[in-house]
C-alpha positions in Angstrom: -1.9 35.1 -20.5 -0.3 38.0 -22.2 -0.1 41.5 -20.6 0.3 44.5 -22.8 3.9 45.1 -21.4 5.0 41.5 -21.8 6.5 39.6 -24.7 4.6 36.4 -25.8 7.2 33.7 -25.0 4.9 30.7 -25.1 6.0 29.3 -28.5 9.7 29.5 -27.3 8.9 27.8 -23.9 7.1 25.0 -25.8 10.0 24.6 -28.2 12.5 24.5 -25.2 10.3 21.9 -23.3 10.1 19.6 -26.4 13.7 19.8 -26.9 14.4 19.0 -23.2 12.2 15.9 -23.4 13.9 14.7 -26.6 17.4 15.2 -25.3 16.8 13.6 -21.9 15.0 10.4 -23.0 17.1 8.2 -20.8 16.5 10.3 -17.6 12.8 10.4 -18.4 12.6 6.7 -18.9 14.4 6.1 -15.5 12.0 8.3 -13.9 9.0 6.5 -15.3 10.5 3.2 -14.4 11.2 4.2 -10.9 7.7 5.5 -10.4 6.2 2.3 -11.7 8.5 0.1 -9.6 7.7 2.2 -6.5 3.8 1.7 -7.3 4.3 -2.0 -7.7 6.1 -2.4 -4.5 3.6 -0.5 -2.5 0.7 -2.5 -4.0 2.6 -5.8 -3.5 3.3 -4.9 0.1 -0.5 -4.3 0.6 -1.6 -7.4 -1.0 1.0 -9.5 1.1 -0.2 -7.8 4.4 -3.9 -8.3 3.5 -3.1 -12.0 2.5 -1.2 -12.6 5.9 -4.1 -11.3 7.9 -6.5 -13.5 6.1 -4.5 -16.5 6.5 -4.0 -15.9 10.1 -7.8 -15.4 10.6 -8.4 -18.6 8.7 -6.0 -20.4 11.0 -7.6 -18.9 14.1 -11.2 -19.9 12.8 -10.1 -23.3 11.9 -8.9 -24.3 15.5 -10.8 -25.4 18.4 -10.5 -23.8 21.9 -10.2 -27.1 23.7 -8.7 -30.5 22.6 -9.6 -33.8 24.1 -8.2 -37.1 23.1 -10.1 -40.4 23.3 -13.5 -39.0 23.0 -16.3 -41.3 21.6 -18.6 -40.4 18.9 -21.6 -40.3 21.2 -19.9 -37.8 23.5 -19.2 -35.6 20.4 -22.8 -35.9 19.5 -23.9 -34.9 23.0 -21.4 -31.9 23.0 -22.9 -30.6 19.6 -26.3 -30.5 21.3 -25.1 -28.2 24.1 -25.6 -24.4 23.5 -22.5 -23.5 25.4 -20.3 -24.8 22.5 -20.3 -23.0 19.2 -18.4 -25.6 17.3 -17.6 -29.2 18.1 -15.5 -31.3 15.8 -12.5 -33.5 15.4 -9.0 -33.5 14.1 -7.2 -36.2 12.1 -6.2 -39.1 14.5 -3.0 -40.0 12.6 -0.2 -39.6 15.0 2.4 -39.7 12.1 1.1 -36.4 10.9 2.3 -34.7 14.1 5.6 -36.3 14.2 4.4 -38.8 16.9 5.2 -42.4 17.0 2.6 -45.0 16.3 3.3 -46.7 19.7 0.6 -46.1 22.3 1.4 -43.8 25.3 3.0 -45.5 28.2 2.1 -42.8 30.8 -1.7 -43.4 30.8 -2.5 -40.9 28.0 
């Protein structure tokens, strides 16, 4: 906006701004790169945190509240019919998966 008592310096200001941008290309490139890297890191941190929460929820939803060993199939079927239990299922019965020996337990397990 030009007032009657001011000089119109808009053309000079535009010329100085253009020269400043041209002369400081390296600084401007570094500023753009820093802003892009910061935005990437913030998005990456958000994605990682959401992924960790989803993995933890999946692990909790995939476990049972109580574990019994040596249960027969008919007992499992009977437990599935009870309304007190939301989920009834089984885990793999390969002791080698859990780092246990294949030998039976000597302590009455």
